[in-house]
C-alpha positions in Angstrom: 0.3 0.2 0.3 2.8 2.1 0.6 4.3 1.8 -3.1 0.7 3.1 -4.3 0.6 6.0 -2.0 4.2 6.8 -3.3 3.1 6.7 -6.8 0.2 9.0 -6.2 2.2 11.3 -4.3 5.3 11.6 -7.1 2.4 11.7 -9.9 0.9 15.1 -8.3 3.9 16.2 -7.9 5.0 16.2 -11.0 1.8 17.1 -12.6 2.9 20.4 -10.7 6.3 20.7 -11.8 4.4 20.6 -15.3 2.4 23.1 -14.6 4.7 25.5 -13.3 6.7 25.2 -16.3 3.6 25.6 -18.8 2.9 28.2 -16.6 5.9 30.1 -17.6 6.1 29.5 -21.3 2.5 31.0 -21.6 4.3 33.9 -20.3 7.1 34.1 -22.3 5.0 33.0 -25.3 2.8 36.3 -24.4 6.8 38.2 -24.0 7.1 37.6 -27.4 4.0 38.6 -29.0 4.3 41.9 -27.7 7.8 41.8 -29.2 6.8 40.8 -32.6 3.9 43.8 -32.5 6.0 46.3 -31.8 8.6 44.8 -34.0 6.1 44.7 -36.5 5.1 48.8 -35.8 8.0 49.1 -35.9 9.3 48.3 -39.4 5.8 49.6 -40.7 7.2 53.0 -39.2 9.8 53.1 -41.6 8.3 50.5 -44.6 7.6 54.0 -46.6 12.0 55.6 -47.1 12.3 51.6 -47.4 10.2 52.1 -50.9 11.4 55.5 -51.9 14.9 54.4 -51.6 13.7 50.4 -53.6 11.9 53.4 -55.9 15.3 55.3 -57.1 17.3 52.0 -58.0 14.2 50.7 -59.7 17.0 50.5 -62.9 18.7 47.1 -62.1 22.1 49.0 -60.5 22.5 49.2 -56.9 
């Protein structure tokens, strides 16, 4: 009977560890999403200038 109690206890501890790690992954994914949004906004701000510069090089040189 002690083996069953030990196995159940270890299983509960293992699930708790997995829950903590899953929450950390979730928080990191949210942070990455915010960082991607900021980067996308920064690129959109500078895309007009980039397109103007590319437009001046339509002859294939440079």
